[in-house]
C-alpha positions in Angstrom: -13.0 -22.9 -12.2 -10.0 -22.2 -9.9 -7.5 -23.6 -12.4 -8.9 -21.5 -15.2 -8.6 -18.4 -12.9 -5.0 -19.4 -12.3 -4.4 -19.2 -16.0 -6.2 -15.9 -16.4 -4.2 -14.4 -13.5 -0.9 -15.7 -15.1 -1.9 -14.2 -18.4 -2.8 -10.8 -16.8 0.7 -10.5 -15.4 2.3 -11.4 -18.7 0.0 -9.0 -20.6 0.8 -6.1 -18.3 4.5 -6.7 -18.3 6.2 -4.0 -20.3 9.7 -5.6 -20.3 11.1 -5.8 -16.8 8.4 -3.7 -15.1 4.6 -4.2 -14.9 1.8 -1.7 -15.1 -1.2 -2.1 -12.8 -3.6 -2.1 -15.8 -3.8 -0.7 -19.3 -5.3 2.7 -19.8 -6.1 3.8 -16.2 -2.6 3.3 -14.8 0.0 3.2 -17.6 3.2 3.5 -15.5 5.1 1.5 -12.9 3.6 2.0 -9.4 5.6 1.4 -6.2 3.6 -1.0 -4.0 1.8 -2.5 -7.1 5.1 -3.7 -8.4 6.1 -5.3 -5.1 2.9 -7.3 -4.9 3.3 -8.2 -8.6 6.6 -9.7 -7.7 4.8 -12.1 -5.4 2.7 -13.3 -8.3 5.6 -13.7 -10.7 7.4 -15.7 -8.0 4.8 -18.5 -8.3 6.0 -19.3 -11.8 9.1 -17.2 -12.7 11.3 -16.3 -9.7 13.9 -14.5 -11.9 11.1 -12.2 -13.2 10.0 -11.5 -9.7 13.4 -10.3 -8.7 13.6 -8.2 -11.9 10.4 -6.4 -11.0 11.9 -5.3 -7.7 15.2 -4.4 -9.3 13.5 -2.2 -11.9 11.4 -0.5 -9.2 14.5 0.6 -7.4 15.9 2.2 -10.5 13.5 5.0 -9.6 15.0 5.6 -6.1 16.1 9.1 -5.3 19.6 9.9 -3.9 18.0 10.8 -0.5 16.6 7.2 -0.3 13.0 7.9 -1.3 11.3 5.4 -3.5 8.6 7.3 -5.5 5.1 6.1 -5.9 5.1 6.4 -9.7 8.0 5.9 -12.2 7.3 7.8 -15.4 9.4 5.7 -17.8 7.6 7.2 -20.8 5.1 9.9 -21.1 1.5 8.7 -21.6 -1.0 11.5 -22.3 -3.8 9.3 -21.0 -2.8 9.7 -17.4 -3.0 12.8 -15.1 -1.0 14.1 -13.3 1.9 13.1 -15.4 5.6 14.1 -15.2 5.0 17.6 -16.6 2.8 18.3 -13.5 5.1 16.8 -10.9 8.2 18.5 -12.3 10.7 16.3 -10.4 14.3 16.1 -11.5 15.1 12.4 -11.0 17.3 10.8 -13.7 17.2 8.8 -15.9 13.4 9.3 -16.0 11.0 11.5 -14.0 9.0 10.3 -11.1 6.3 11.5 -8.7 7.5 13.5 -5.7 6.5 11.3 -2.7 6.4 7.7 -1.8 4.0 4.8 -1.1 3.5 2.0 1.5 7.0 0.4 2.1 6.2 -3.3 1.4 9.3 -4.1 -0.5 11.5 -5.5 2.3 8.7 -7.9 3.2 8.7 -9.4 -0.3 12.5 -9.4 -0.7 12.6 -11.6 2.3 9.8 -13.8 0.9 11.6 -14.2 -2.4 14.9 -15.1 -0.8 13.5 -17.6 1.6 11.6 -19.2 -1.3 14.9 -20.1 -2.8 18.0 -19.2 -0.7 20.5 -20.0 -3.4 23.8 -18.1 -3.8 22.4 -16.3 -6.8 19.3 -15.1 -4.9 21.4 -14.2 -1.9 23.5 -11.9 -4.2 20.3 -10.3 -5.6 19.0 -9.8 -2.0 22.3 -8.3 -0.9 22.3 -5.9 -3.9 18.8 -4.6 -2.9 19.6 -4.5 0.9 21.4 -1.1 1.0 18.6 0.4 -1.1 16.0 -0.9 1.3 18.0 0.5 4.2 18.2 3.9 2.5 14.4 3.9 1.9 13.6 2.9 5.5 16.1 5.5 6.7 14.2 8.1 4.6 10.9 7.2 6.3 12.6 7.5 9.7 14.2 10.8 8.9 11.7 12.7 6.8 8.3 11.2 7.7 8.9 10.9 11.5 11.1 14.0 12.1 10.0 14.2 15.8 11.2 10.6 16.4 7.9 9.6 18.0 7.5 6.6 15.7 4.1 7.3 14.1 4.9 7.8 10.5 3.2 10.7 8.7 2.2 11.2 5.1 2.2 14.5 3.3 -0.5 13.5 0.7 -3.4 11.0 0.6 -1.7 9.4 -2.5 1.3 8.6 -0.3 -0.8 6.4 1.8 -2.0 4.4 -1.2 -5.6 4.9 0.1 -6.5 8.1 -1.7 -10.0 9.1 -0.5 -10.2 7.3 2.8 -12.9 8.9 5.0 -10.1 9.6 7.6 -8.6 12.1 5.2 -11.8 14.2 5.0 -11.0 16.4 8.1 -7.4 17.1 7.2 -8.3 17.7 3.6 -11.0 20.2 4.6 -8.2 22.4 5.9 -6.4 22.5 2.5 -6.8 25.8 0.6 -7.7 25.2 -3.1 -8.0 28.8 -4.2 -4.6 28.8 -5.9 -4.8 25.5 -7.9 -4.0 25.6 -11.6 -6.6 24.5 -14.1 -6.4 20.7 -14.8 -8.2 18.0 -16.6 -8.7 14.6 -15.0 -8.1 11.5 -17.1 -9.2 8.7 -14.7 -12.9 9.3 -15.3 -12.4 8.7 -19.0 -11.4 5.1 -18.2 -13.9 4.3 -15.4 -17.1 5.7 -14.1 -16.8 8.8 -11.9 -19.1 7.2 -9.3 -16.3 4.8 -8.2 -13.5 7.4 -8.1 -12.6 10.3 -5.8 -14.8 13.4 -6.2 -13.7 16.6 -7.9 -13.3 18.4 -4.5 -10.9 15.6 -3.5 -8.9 16.1 -6.6 -8.8 19.9 -6.1 -7.2 19.3 -2.7 -4.8 16.7 -4.0 -3.6 19.2 -6.6 -3.2 21.9 -4.0 -1.0 19.6 -1.9 1.0 18.5 -5.0 1.6 22.2 -5.9 2.9 22.9 -2.3 5.5 20.1 -2.8 6.5 21.3 -6.2 6.9 24.8 -5.0 9.8 23.7 -2.7 11.4 21.5 -5.3 10.3 18.4 -3.5 12.9 19.0 -0.8 12.0 16.4 1.9 12.3 18.8 4.8 10.5 21.7 3.2 7.8 19.4 1.9 6.9 18.5 5.5 7.2 22.0 6.7 5.0 23.4 3.9 2.4 20.7 3.2 -1.1 21.7 4.3 -1.6 17.9 4.9 0.4 16.0 7.5 -1.3 12.9 9.0 0.1 10.0 11.0 -1.1 6.9 9.2 -1.5 3.5 11.0 -1.2 1.6 7.7 2.2 3.2 6.8 3.3 2.9 10.4 2.4 -0.8 10.7 3.6 -1.8 7.2 7.0 -0.1 7.9 7.2 -1.8 11.2 6.6 -5.2 9.6 9.0 -4.4 6.8 11.7 -3.5 9.4 11.2 -6.8 11.2 11.6 -8.6 7.8 14.6 -6.4 7.0 16.2 -7.4 10.3 15.6 -11.1 9.6 17.0 -10.6 6.1 20.1 -9.0 7.6 20.6 -12.0 9.8 20.1 -14.5 6.9 22.6 -12.6 4.7 25.2 -12.0 7.5 24.8 -8.2 7.3 25.5 -7.7 11.0 26.4 -4.0 10.8 22.8 -3.1 9.9 21.1 -4.8 12.9 21.5 -2.0 15.5 20.0 0.7 13.2 17.0 -1.5 12.2 16.4 -2.5 15.9 16.3 1.2 16.7 13.7 1.7 14.0 11.6 -1.2 15.3 11.6 0.1 18.9 10.6 3.6 17.8 7.8 2.3 15.5 6.4 0.0 18.2 5.9 3.1 20.4 4.5 5.1 17.5 2.0 2.4 16.6 0.9 2.2 20.2 0.3 6.0 20.2 -2.2 5.6 17.4 -4.6 3.6 19.6 -7.9 5.5 19.8 -9.7 4.7 23.1 -12.9 6.2 21.9 -13.0 4.2 18.7 -11.3 1.1 20.2 -9.1 0.8 17.2 -5.8 2.1 15.7 -6.7 5.3 13.8 -5.1 8.2 12.0 -4.0 11.5 13.7 -3.9 14.8 12.0 -0.6 16.3 13.0 -1.8 19.8 12.0 -5.0 19.8 14.1 -4.6 16.9 16.5 -7.9 15.4 15.4 -8.0 11.6 15.3 -9.8 9.4 12.8 -13.4 8.7 13.8 -13.9 5.3 12.2 -12.4 1.9 11.7 -10.5 1.5 8.5 -9.0 -1.8 7.2 -5.6 -0.5 8.3 -6.6 -1.1 11.9 -6.6 -4.9 11.2 -2.9 -4.8 10.2 -1.9 -4.8 13.9 -1.2 -8.6 13.9 0.8 -8.2 10.6 2.9 -5.6 12.4 3.2 -7.6 15.6 1.6 -4.9 17.8 -1.4 -4.5 20.1 -2.0 -5.5 23.7 -4.3 -8.5 24.4 -7.2 -6.1 25.1 -6.6 -4.1 22.0 -6.5 -7.2 19.8 -9.7 -8.5 21.4 -11.3 -5.2 20.6 -10.1 -5.5 17.0 -11.5 -9.0 16.7 -14.9 -7.7 18.0 -14.7 -5.0 15.2 -13.9 -7.6 12.7 -16.8 -9.8 13.6 -19.2 -6.9 13.7 -18.1 -5.7 10.3 -18.1 -9.3 8.9 -21.7 -9.7 10.0 -22.7 -6.4 8.4 -20.9 -7.0 5.0 -21.3 -9.9 2.6 -17.5 -10.0 2.0 -14.5 -9.0 4.2 -12.6 -6.7 4.7 -14.2 -3.4 3.7 -11.7 -0.5 3.5 -13.9 1.3 5.9 -16.5 0.5 8.5 -20.0 0.0 7.0 -21.5 1.5 10.2 -19.7 4.8 9.6 -21.6 7.7 7.8 -18.7 8.2 5.3 -18.9 4.6 4.1 -19.5 4.2 0.3 -19.3 0.6 -0.9 -18.2 1.4 -4.4 -16.1 4.6 -4.2 -12.4 3.6 -4.2 -11.1 3.6 -0.6 -14.4 4.7 1.2 -15.6 1.1 1.5 -14.5 -1.3 -1.3 -12.4 -4.4 -0.7 -8.8 -4.5 -2.0 -7.2 -7.9 -2.5 -3.7 -6.8 -1.4 -4.9 -5.3 1.9 -6.9 -8.5 2.5 -3.6 -10.4 1.9 -1.7 -8.5 4.5 -4.6 -8.7 7.0 -5.1 -12.4 6.5 -1.3 -13.1 6.7 -1.1 -11.3 10.0 -4.2 -13.1 11.4 -2.7 -16.4 10.4 0.7 -15.6 12.0 -1.0 -14.6 15.2 -2.9 -17.9 15.4 -6.3 -16.7 14.2 -6.7 -19.2 11.4 -10.5 -18.9 11.3 -10.6 -15.2 10.5 -7.7 -15.5 8.2 -9.4 -18.2 6.2 -12.6 -16.1 6.1 -10.7 -13.3 4.5 -9.0 -15.6 2.0 -12.2 -17.4 1.1 -14.1 -14.1 0.6 -11.4 -12.9 -1.7 -11.7 -16.1 -3.7 -15.4 -15.6 -4.0 -15.0 -12.0 -5.1 -12.7 -12.9 -7.9 -14.9 -15.9 -9.0 -17.8 -13.5 -9.1 -16.3 -10.4 -10.6 -12.9 -11.3 -12.1 -9.6 -9.6 -11.5 -11.0 -6.1 -10.7 -9.1 -3.3 -9.0 -11.5 -3.4 -6.0 -14.8 -4.9 -5.0 -18.1 -4.0 -3.2 -18.2 -5.6 0.2 -22.0 -5.7 -0.1 -22.7 -7.5 -3.4 -19.2 -8.3 -4.7 -19.4 -6.1 -7.8 -16.0 -5.3 -9.2 -15.0 -1.8 -10.0 -12.1 0.4 -11.2 -9.5 -1.0 -13.5 -9.9 -4.5 -15.0 -7.3 -7.3 -15.6 -5.6 -5.7 -12.6 -2.0 -6.9 -11.9 -1.9 -6.9 -8.1 -5.3 -8.7 -7.8 -4.0 -11.3 -10.2 -0.7 -11.5 -8.3 -2.2 -12.1 -4.8 -4.6 -14.6 -6.4 -1.6 -16.7 -7.5 0.5 -16.1 -4.4 -2.3 -16.6 -1.8 -5.9 -16.8 -2.8 -5.9 -19.7 -5.4 -7.1 -23.0 -4.0 -4.2 -24.6 -5.9 -1.8 -22.4 -3.9 -3.4 -23.5 -0.7 -2.8 -27.1 -1.7 0.8 -26.4 -2.4 1.3 -24.5 0.9 -0.2 -27.4 2.8 
């Protein structure tokens, strides 16, 4: 069974490859997505390292001159997707993109690819990407943490990669939708509306998008004018981990002149991550920078603390207690949101379902911190989910039902790179 799933996963990546870049899945997501591509590179690296490097290189073809790496690259117009380039109205050349970014996982995977095979050729490819990674991380430090406090903010739920997380409900409730233009969603023509964000969510998403478009996507004005500005523990922790990997990469490649700047980013992000600890919830949560309101529940992002290398012994103990409570409540780990929270919905996108790529980061952090038992629980649950429901976009933590897009690239990729029993044998 496992070997046949390896074959299916391999074929999904090949089938979704459009010639140097990979789409998440046909129909629903017909473009190149930022963090999707990075995880896809991990999958390609298990059988074609050159193709893995190429995925990252094509992704950075979409980088803006200010360093921002957009969340969508519109290499060709597909009328089956909304909102497309005609809605975003950015001016990037040689092809349009969306106007904001996505979780900065690229440096983590560049280090992985280089350390998998540290040949002169791969060193050259890593060195070519290094200044682009520096520019992107500098963009986060400059434009998404303008106060220098270290907790990285997002200006749109889509920038977080976790679109309809319950933690966004309060800040989204403050968004005025009275001036939004008429629009027609396309996502619900591909999958059932019951597993997607609601119409009210989309109205608010479009209002925020229009606020960015109104200032020409100027990074300073976007932050000043966006009705949504929320410090996100996931982005903060992922960027912190990415900076640690970028620092290690600089040492491996002999790029000594970059070290001081990266070390400064790390120190700032460590303080920022610590500031997101919520004593009442006993977890790392979001903070609405417009209202000061903190997230009220435990999202899967809270379990990224070991991945980022943050958390006091007492905080990590509290997180383990949350993990065990949630694991006892759910059939599969790790739900994107706490099943004990009123906003939990097991099948609606990021309000409860399990996402294989988040499980990968959580499990990797747990393993690195010495928590092999919980790490293996997450890996084994992910294996069971794929065996039960195939390579779905996401899964119910209650009964394992797959939902969203099918033949999904990043689910296939993390299967090959981490979940597959064959991969575990090779790693041992």
